[in-house]
C-alpha positions, 0 to 999 in steps of 0.5 A: 488819036491818043488816049488821053485819060491819065488812067489809061496806060497805053495812053500815057505809054503813047504821050511817054513815046511823044515826048521822047521822039521830041526830045530826041530830034530836039537834041540831034537837031541842036548839035547840027544847027549848034556846030554852024552856028556857035562857031560863027557867033564867036567868030562875030562876037570876036570880029573875026567873021560874018555873023551867023546865019539867022535862020540857023539861029533861030532854029538853035533857040527853038531846039533848045526851048523844045529841050527845057519844055521835053525836060519839064515834061519827061519830070512831070511824067516821072512824077505823074508815073511815081504817084501811080505807083503809090496809088497802084501800092495803096490799092494792094494794101487795100486788097490784101490788108485790113485797114482796122488792124493791118493784118492780111485779109481773108482774100490775101490769106490763100496766097500766104498760105501756099507761099508758106507751104512751099517755103515749109516743104523746102525746108523738111517743114510743116505748117500748122492753121489756127483759127482764133475767135472772140468769145461773145463778141457781140456781147461787148458791141452790144453793151460798150458801143462798135468803136470800143469793139473796134479798139479790143480787135486792134489790141487783140491783133497786136497781141496775136503778133507778138506771141508769133515767129517771124515767118508767121503770117496773120489774117483777120478773116472777118468781123472777131476771127483771125487766123495764122499759119507758121511753120514747124517741125513735125516732130515737135508738135508740142510746139504749136501747143505752147504757142498757143497757151500763149496766146491764151495767157496773153488774152488773160489781160483785160483790154483797156479803152478809155477807162473800159477794161474788157474781159475776153475769152478766145476760142481756138481751133488748130490743124496741120498739112502733116499726119503721122505719115507725112504731108497729108494731099487732102489739105494741101490748099488754104481752103481745105486747111481753113475749113478744117480749123474752123471745125477745130474752133466750133468743137471749141465752142461747143465744148464750152468756149475758151479753149482749143482743139486740134482738128480730128476727122470724127469732127468733120462727121460730125459736122456733116451729121449736123448739117444734114440734121440742119437741113432735115429739121428745114425741110421738116417745118416745110412738111409738117414732120414734127408730130406731139406725142403726150405723155399722162399726168396722173394723181398719185393719191387717187389714180386719176388721170388729169391731163397730159404734157406734150412732146415734140417727136420727129420722124423723118424720112430720110433719117428716122426716128430722132431723139428731142435731144438732138434735134431741138439745140440744133433748132434753137441754134438755127433759129427756128424753135418758135416756128417748131414750136408753134406747129406743135402747139397748134395740133395739140390744141386740135387734138385737146379740143376732143378731150373731156374739160377736165383734162389739162394740156402742158406745154414746155417752152424754149428758153429762146422764145422767153426773150420774146417781149410778145410771147405772151400775146402771141400765146393768147392769140393760138388759143383764141384762134383754135378757141382752146380755153385758156384755163385748160393750158400750163405753161413750163418754164424752165430755172434756165430762163429766169436769169437771161432777163428776170423782168421780162420774164415777171411780165410774161408769166403775169400776163398769161396768168391774167388771162387764165393760162397757169405756169409752172416752174420744171426742172425744180432743182436743177438750176439756180432759182432763189427762194426771193424768186420763188416768193416774187414770181406768181408761178402756180406749181413746182415739177421736181426733177426726174434725176431726184424723184429716181432716188427715191428708188433707193430707201437709203437715200431717205429721199431728202432733196425731193421731201425739202422740195415737198416741204417747200412747195407746201410752205409757199403754196405750190402744188408739186408735180413728181416727173420720172415715175417709173416703178412702184417704188418710186410710186409708194414712196411719193404717196406718203409725201402728201397730195401730189401728182405725178408723170412718167413711164410707170403710167405708160409711154408717150402716145400720140394722138390717136392712142390717146384718143382711143385711150380716152374713148375707153375711159369714157372722157372722149367729149367729140371724136378728133380729126386729124389735121395733117393725116399724111404726115402722121400716117408717114411717120409711123410707116417709118418707125422701123428706122430709128436713130437712138431715142433717149428717155428724153422729153419736149419741146425745149432743150432739157 
């Protein structure tokens, strides 16, 4: 039995053949019976003969009915075929076209790129693959809603399309990410640059939606299937082109957004190193490879040790000794900075419990952590868990934290101070703190950035900035810490400014927990023997110190 499912093309073909066969048979019978019945009927009407045979007449009428039925069935089948063709065309469009913007989608972009490459190759042209990303699109959705975000994407697609030559193919790869391919003469690469510049100009006009005006910028990455020697076989497919354009766009984002870069091979090496870092950081967290080091904090006037600042160090089994200036920003980007900080704080609290009770522990906090409204509660919970006195802890935050959510930062600072934790403003002078913020936010201390302290080495500078900060702290009744003391000239200059706390390499390099314990033991300020938390990891770290990456003089567990 034939399949009667209308969605089955084999069943449809069988029904078409049956209808066609019946129609042909009816026509043949009509001709055969008609040649006998029609003349006899005409003669009978004219009175020239007998009536036609009743059986043949019935057969003729039946043939006429069958022909009419088959004709109508044929028309229905044609209508069904046309409807199915339209449905298949619609399904193809849904599979290949982005329904919001009308651009190609990611799936169909590969085929379009390959076809355009063939077109360009025949004409001696190259193709440029350009990837475009709308900067801070999530903020647009969060502030104005997804309907406004969709409107911006539609307008963005229209503006891009208006700038492209007719041979170009435009696709929306997903979210706020677009890409297009266009042929160009490889000896005139500047024409691609001109096209990209026009795209930036078109995006400079605010997007409008129901009375809402939105300013937005874009970041662009560009690559080509052509190099100085001709067609580059390593980028002969769409995936390779898209990957390289994506690397170039990532470079644009990294360099501050609202710009574009052509792909260079160094970007591939950098991205590979970035991926290696990300994987290494996650493995390092699982294996407790991150360890706290401690930098001395000294009373400048008396020279007495008053505490330590905790710094982050990573001894990777594969990459050696990695600078915090390298791994901290990556940890923030991939969202593991809180886990990293928690691990280091737990080890630091365990280490500092063995110190004399008048020694403080300073911990620098990432701006990412201060976005958590429960941050203060988590710190207090950690202090309770590790039985560490709150009055011995000093949390350091940077000026950049004050501009993301001043209300939340004020609440966090207040909660910490209410429990006895002290809070200092780190790297003062390098950000945008206002006097009003210093007056209203309950800080316990200001830390002068090392870049200003270093100027004290040159007497001609008269230390005007440091003088001003010290005077400001005195006026606000805020103690001052100067970081970056690297020689006696700087120390002598600071001694003349009053009672300050200082830290820097003049007092010694940052030390690990064992070295700090030995130092305190010699001075009689180690209250009990320290029990290592993760001895195997720290022993492994020392064994890897011979294999180092370049180590800047940076510090701490946050981005500087």
